[in-house]
C-alpha positions as CSV (number, residue, x, y, z in Angstrom):
1,X,5.5,17.3,14.0
2,X,5.7,14.0,15.8
3,X,2.8,12.3,13.9
4,X,5.1,10.2,11.6
5,X,6.8,8.9,14.8
6,X,3.7,7.7,16.6
7,X,5.1,4.1,17.0
8,X,8.1,5.3,18.9
9,X,8.9,3.5,22.2
10,X,12.0,5.5,23.2
11,X,12.5,9.2,22.7
12,X,15.6,11.1,23.8
13,X,15.6,14.8,22.9
14,X,17.9,16.2,25.6
15,X,20.4,19.0,25.2
16,X,18.0,21.3,23.3
17,X,17.5,24.1,25.9
18,X,20.1,27.0,25.8
19,X,22.7,27.0,28.5
20,X,20.9,30.0,30.1
21,X,17.2,30.0,29.5
22,X,15.8,33.5,29.0
23,X,12.4,32.7,30.6
24,X,11.5,30.7,33.6
25,X,8.0,29.6,32.7
26,X,8.0,27.2,29.8
27,X,5.0,25.4,28.3
28,X,6.0,22.1,26.8
29,X,4.2,21.3,23.5
30,X,1.9,18.7,25.0
31,X,-0.3,18.2,22.0
32,X,2.7,17.3,19.9
33,X,3.7,14.6,22.4
34,X,0.1,13.3,22.7
35,X,0.4,11.2,19.5
36,X,3.2,9.1,21.0
37,X,0.8,6.7,22.7
38,X,3.3,3.8,22.6
39,X,6.1,5.7,24.2
40,X,7.7,3.9,27.2
41,X,10.9,6.1,27.7
42,X,11.1,9.8,27.4
43,X,14.2,12.1,28.1
44,X,13.8,15.9,28.0
45,X,15.5,19.0,29.2
46,X,13.9,20.6,32.3
47,X,13.0,24.3,32.2
48,X,13.2,26.4,35.4
49,X,9.4,26.5,35.9
50,X,7.9,23.8,33.6
51,X,4.3,23.3,32.6
52,X,3.3,19.9,31.2
53,X,-0.2,20.2,29.6
54,X,-3.0,17.7,29.3
55,X,-1.6,16.3,26.1
56,X,0.9,14.3,28.2
57,X,-2.1,12.3,29.6
58,X,-2.0,10.4,26.3
59,X,1.4,8.8,27.2
60,X,-0.3,6.0,29.2
61,X,2.5,3.5,28.5
62,X,5.3,5.7,29.8
63,X,7.5,3.8,32.2
64,X,10.7,5.9,32.5
65,X,10.9,9.7,32.5
66,X,14.4,11.4,32.5
67,X,15.4,15.1,33.0
68,X,19.2,15.4,33.0
69,X,20.0,18.8,31.4
70,X,18.2,20.6,34.1
71,X,17.5,24.3,35.1
72,X,14.7,23.5,37.5
73,X,13.7,26.2,40.0
74,X,10.2,25.1,41.0
75,X,8.8,21.5,41.4
76,X,5.2,21.8,42.3
77,X,2.5,19.4,43.3
78,X,0.9,19.8,40.0
79,X,4.1,19.7,37.8
80,X,3.7,16.0,37.0
81,X,0.0,15.7,37.3
82,X,-0.6,14.9,33.6
83,X,2.0,12.1,33.4
84,X,1.0,8.4,33.7
85,X,0.4,7.1,37.2
86,X,2.1,3.9,36.0
87,X,5.5,5.5,35.8
88,X,8.2,3.2,37.1
89,X,11.3,5.4,37.1
90,X,12.0,9.1,37.5
91,X,15.4,10.7,36.8
92,X,15.7,14.3,37.8
93,X,19.5,14.7,38.0
94,X,22.2,17.4,37.9
95,X,19.8,20.3,38.5
96,X,22.6,22.2,40.1
97,X,22.5,25.6,38.4
98,X,19.5,26.9,40.6
99,X,18.1,26.1,43.9
100,X,15.2,23.8,43.3
101,X,12.1,24.7,45.4
102,X,10.3,21.5,45.9
103,X,6.9,20.9,47.3
104,X,6.2,17.8,49.6
105,X,3.5,16.5,47.3
106,X,5.5,16.8,44.0
107,X,5.6,13.0,43.6
108,X,2.0,12.2,44.4
109,X,1.2,11.6,40.7
110,X,3.6,8.6,40.7
111,X,2.1,6.1,43.3
112,X,3.7,3.1,41.5
113,X,7.2,4.4,41.1
114,X,10.1,2.0,42.1
115,X,13.2,4.1,41.0
116,X,13.8,7.7,42.0
117,X,17.1,9.4,41.0
118,X,17.8,13.0,42.2
119,X,21.6,12.8,42.0
120,X,23.4,16.2,42.1
121,X,20.2,18.2,42.1
122,X,20.2,21.3,44.3
123,X,17.1,20.5,46.3
124,X,18.7,19.7,49.7
125,X,18.3,16.2,51.2
126,X,15.6,17.5,53.6
127,X,13.5,18.5,50.6
128,X,14.0,15.1,48.9
129,X,13.1,13.1,52.1
130,X,10.0,15.2,52.6
131,X,8.7,14.2,49.1
132,X,8.6,10.5,50.0
133,X,5.3,10.7,51.9
134,X,3.3,9.0,49.1
135,X,5.5,5.9,49.6
136,X,5.0,5.2,53.2
137,X,5.0,1.4,53.8
138,X,5.6,0.8,50.0
139,X,8.5,-0.9,48.2
140,X,11.1,1.0,46.2
141,X,14.1,-0.5,44.4
142,X,16.3,2.6,44.1
143,X,16.5,5.9,46.0
144,X,19.4,7.9,44.6
145,X,19.8,11.0,46.8
146,X,23.5,11.6,46.2
147,X,24.9,15.1,46.4
148,X,21.8,17.2,47.0
149,X,23.3,19.8,49.4
150,X,24.7,22.6,47.4
151,X,27.1,25.3,48.7
152,X,24.3,27.9,48.6
153,X,22.5,26.2,51.5
154,X,23.2,28.0,54.8
155,X,20.0,28.6,56.7
156,X,18.2,27.0,59.7
157,X,15.7,25.5,57.3
158,X,18.4,24.1,54.9
159,X,21.7,23.9,56.8
160,X,25.0,23.5,55.1
161,X,26.2,21.0,57.8
162,X,23.3,18.5,58.3
163,X,22.4,16.5,61.4
164,X,19.9,13.8,60.5
165,X,16.8,13.7,62.8
166,X,14.1,11.2,63.3
167,X,11.6,13.6,61.8
168,X,13.6,13.8,58.5
169,X,13.5,10.0,58.3
170,X,9.8,9.6,59.2
171,X,8.8,8.6,55.6
172,X,12.0,6.9,54.5
173,X,12.1,4.6,57.5
174,X,8.8,3.0,56.5
175,X,9.8,2.2,53.0
176,X,11.1,-1.2,51.9
177,X,14.1,0.1,49.9
178,X,16.8,-2.0,48.2
179,X,19.3,0.6,47.1
180,X,19.7,3.7,49.2
181,X,22.4,6.3,48.3
182,X,22.8,9.2,50.7
183,X,26.3,10.0,49.6
184,X,27.9,13.5,49.6
185,X,25.1,15.3,51.5
186,X,27.3,17.0,54.2
187,X,25.9,14.8,57.0
188,X,27.9,15.6,60.1
189,X,25.9,13.7,62.7
190,X,22.6,11.8,63.3
191,X,20.2,11.8,66.2
192,X,19.1,8.7,68.1
193,X,16.9,6.4,66.1
194,X,17.2,8.3,62.9
195,X,19.7,7.4,60.1
196,X,20.1,3.7,60.9
197,X,16.5,2.9,62.0
198,X,14.3,1.2,59.4
199,X,11.0,-0.6,59.7
200,X,12.1,-3.0,57.0
201,X,15.9,-3.3,57.4
202,X,15.8,-6.8,55.8
203,X,15.0,-5.1,52.5
204,X,18.2,-3.1,52.2
205,X,20.8,-4.5,49.8
206,X,23.1,-1.6,49.0
207,X,23.8,1.3,51.3
208,X,26.0,4.3,50.4
209,X,27.2,7.0,52.9
210,X,30.2,8.0,50.9
211,X,31.6,11.5,51.1
212,X,29.8,12.7,54.3
213,X,31.4,13.7,57.5
214,X,29.9,11.8,60.4
215,X,31.7,9.2,62.6
216,X,30.5,6.1,64.4
217,X,31.9,7.0,67.8
218,X,31.7,4.6,70.7
219,X,28.5,4.8,72.7
220,X,25.1,5.3,71.1
221,X,26.4,5.6,67.5
222,X,28.2,2.3,67.8
223,X,25.3,0.6,69.4
224,X,23.0,1.7,66.6
225,X,25.5,0.5,64.0
226,X,25.7,-2.9,65.6
227,X,22.0,-3.2,65.8
228,X,21.6,-2.1,62.2
229,X,24.1,-4.8,61.0
230,X,22.4,-7.5,63.1
231,X,19.1,-6.8,61.3
232,X,20.6,-6.4,57.8
233,X,20.2,-10.0,56.7
234,X,20.3,-9.0,52.9
235,X,22.9,-6.2,52.8
236,X,25.4,-6.7,50.1
237,X,27.1,-3.3,49.8
238,X,28.2,-0.9,52.6
239,X,30.1,2.2,51.4
240,X,31.5,4.4,54.1
241,X,34.4,5.9,52.3
242,X,35.9,9.4,51.7
243,X,34.9,10.5,55.2
244,X,36.9,13.5,56.6
245,X,36.0,13.8,60.3
246,X,38.9,14.4,62.6
247,X,42.7,14.6,62.4
248,X,45.0,13.0,65.0
249,X,45.7,15.2,67.9
250,X,48.5,14.9,70.4
251,X,47.7,12.4,73.2
252,X,47.7,15.2,75.9
253,X,45.2,17.3,73.9
254,X,42.7,14.5,73.1
255,X,41.2,12.2,75.6
256,X,39.4,9.3,74.2
257,X,39.7,6.4,76.8
258,X,36.4,6.4,78.6
259,X,36.3,4.6,82.0
260,X,34.4,1.6,80.4
261,X,36.3,1.8,77.1
262,X,37.5,-1.5,75.8
263,X,38.2,-2.6,72.2
264,X,35.7,-5.5,72.6
265,X,33.0,-3.0,73.4
266,X,33.3,-1.6,69.9
267,X,33.5,-4.9,68.0
268,X,31.2,-4.7,65.0
269,X,30.0,-7.9,63.5
270,X,29.4,-7.5,59.8
271,X,26.4,-9.3,58.2
272,X,27.3,-12.6,56.4
273,X,25.4,-11.4,53.4
274,X,27.8,-8.5,52.8
275,X,29.7,-8.8,49.5
276,X,31.3,-5.3,49.3
277,X,32.8,-3.3,52.1
278,X,34.3,0.1,51.2
279,X,36.0,2.2,53.9
280,X,38.8,4.0,52.0
281,X,40.1,7.5,52.5
282,X,38.7,7.9,56.1
283,X,40.2,10.6,58.3
284,X,39.0,9.9,61.8
285,X,41.7,9.3,64.3
286,X,40.0,8.7,67.6
287,X,38.8,5.3,68.9
288,X,39.4,1.9,67.6
289,X,36.6,0.4,65.4
290,X,37.2,-3.3,64.7
291,X,34.9,-4.7,62.0
292,X,34.6,-8.5,62.4
293,X,34.1,-10.9,59.4
294,X,32.6,-14.1,60.6
295,X,32.7,-17.6,59.2
296,X,30.4,-18.1,56.2
297,X,30.9,-14.5,55.0
298,X,30.1,-13.7,51.3
299,X,32.5,-10.8,51.2
300,X,34.3,-10.6,47.9
301,X,35.4,-6.9,47.8
302,X,37.3,-5.1,50.6
303,X,38.7,-1.6,50.4
304,X,40.3,0.0,53.6
305,X,43.0,1.9,51.6
306,X,44.4,5.3,52.2
307,X,42.8,5.6,55.7
308,X,44.0,7.7,58.6
309,X,41.9,6.1,61.3
310,X,41.8,3.4,63.9
311,X,39.5,1.2,61.9
312,X,40.4,-2.5,61.5
313,X,39.0,-5.5,59.7
314,X,39.3,-8.8,61.6
315,X,38.7,-12.3,60.2
316,X,37.4,-15.1,62.4
317,X,40.0,-17.7,63.1
318,X,39.9,-20.6,60.7
319,X,37.2,-19.0,58.7
320,X,37.3,-19.4,54.9
321,X,36.8,-16.2,52.9
322,X,36.0,-15.4,49.3
323,X,37.7,-12.0,49.0
324,X,38.7,-11.5,45.4
325,X,39.7,-7.7,45.5
326,X,41.4,-6.0,48.5
327,X,43.0,-2.6,49.0
328,X,44.6,-2.1,52.4
329,X,47.1,0.7,52.0
330,X,47.3,3.0,55.0
331,X,48.4,6.7,55.0
332,X,51.2,7.4,57.3
């Protein structure tokens, strides 16, 4: 069937599986695809329990593999074993109709990958982080783990409200990653030396925590945030927006002035490399968090709009700045 198209470089045949597949196990026609030896980009639908036969071994030039219309239930260690080990990019996104049971060695067939997108796939952040073991100490350009925690998760193994631990981060912390998106994963807290601890912090350029529910309180959390920023010499984007943590309580009901509390203790120096700071729509009325922009800053985008918090952004006196876009509206 595909023989007349054997010179194809890009092939996109998504949206061809029925909205509700009648069978879980699906054998893809691997021998039909085997003639596409020049193929570099392939986009398919993903069946609940896919079988990709040995015919896919012929796609040795394949660089990008996309599954977007997705009904995945099982991602095994052998699922991708017949695809090229030279694959550079994997997109397995919006698999949100079923819980995706993923094995830790599912990505072993792709040792040279540099871009991984799991956005809005129902596999839980814990499962996605565990699959990173083949990349310990390696360099990855993009890790897109946005929105992996579905409402069906509510167990000890896969909790609905997630506290990040150092064990969860044991693989990710070793990776030199440029773009890391952990947005919308219902993260409510993080243990010591976990979420903000990286062996190669200098690699990070864009970091997204958008839509979670954890706060940088004074004490350990603030100390780790300061340490992280001090090491982030290449960071260009920091997105900590749409964070609903805590409403304002009456002063008599909520004590937040510790004995050693002083606003200067919480002064957070932003890295000069930072170009975009997004902290809009934050509900977290407790302590003051002043973020300090120093002389020589590269900041061009600042959004602290629609906030209900004690966050503040301060500019160093007499410092020149390059801010081109700013949103500073506050909710009353």
